[in-house]
N, C-alpha and C positions, 0 to 999 in steps of 0.2 A: 631349523630355527628361523630361517629367513626365506620368505616366498617372494618372487618377483612378478610384478604385473606392470602393464602399461596402460595409461589413460590420457587421452588428449596430448600425446607426445611427451608425457612425463613418466619417468620410471618410478614405480612405487615399490619400495621394499617393505613388506609386511613382516613385522617382528612377531613371530609366532611362538611366543613363550610367555608364561604368566609372570616370571621373575627375571630380571636382568640384574644379577648380583655377582658376588665373588665366585659362585659355583659355575657360572657360564659366561662371564664377561670376556675372557680370553677367546673362547670359541666364537662369540659374537663378533669381536674385533677381527679375528682371522677370517671369518666367513664373509663379512660385509666389506672389508677393505678392498679386495680385488673386484668385487661387484660394482662398487661405486665409481671406479675409474672409467673415464671415457663418456660420462653422462654429464649434461650441463644443467638439467632440471631434475631434481630428485625429491621424492617425498618419503619420509620414514613414518610408517603407520604403526603407532604404539597401542592400538585398540585392545590387543590381547594382554598387554603388559600391566599387571596389577601392582607390581612392586619393583622399584629400582633403588639401589643403594649407590654410595659414592663410587664403588668399583664399576658399576654399570655406567654411571655418568662419565667416569674416566675413560672407559672404552669408547663411548660415544664421541667424546672430545677427540680422542686419538684417531678415530676413523675420519672425522670431519677435517682434522688438521692435515691429513694426508690426501685430501681430495684435490682434484684439478682446481687451479686458482680461480677459474671463471665459473665453476659450478655453483649453482644455488640450491640450497637444501632447506626444505620445510618439514616440520614435524606436525603430525596430526593424531587425533584420537587419544590424547593423553587422558588417562583415568584420573579421578580426583587425587589419588595418592601420588601419582607420578607428577601431576601438575603442581602439587604442593612442593615437591622436591625441586622441580624446575624453578619455581618462584623463590623459594628459600635460598637457593644457590645463585639466583639471578641469571639462570641459563636462558630465560625468556628474553634477555637483552642481547644475547649472542646468536640465538636461533630464531628463525621465523616459526611461529607456533600458530596453528589453526585448529579449529574445532573438528573439521572433517576434511576429506579429500578435496571436495569442491572448493572450499575456502583456501586450502593449501595451494591448489592450482592457481587461484586468483592472486594469492600473495606472490607466488613465483612469477606470474605474468606482470605484476605491478613493480617488482623489484628490478 
């Protein structure tokens, strides 16, 4: 479900599933939580995620609440449906959101 890459000193976790919902949110949280620890600049790439419900959002918030206090996290590749959910729930006010990886890296460097 999660692939790890590195680019320009930033760890990128590619969320490799079409849906992040009640059927897999617990697995997402369990898999990503230990991976995120120990990194200070993180990108979550949602390019493959076509649908996310409140359970998926809850898992995402749970993972990021447990991160190292000085870690910076940016999201990128939000599909229109996922971006709509982020905006409706005002999640874009709590997370750095970028169109793509390069923009996410720039946001992390600027923050």
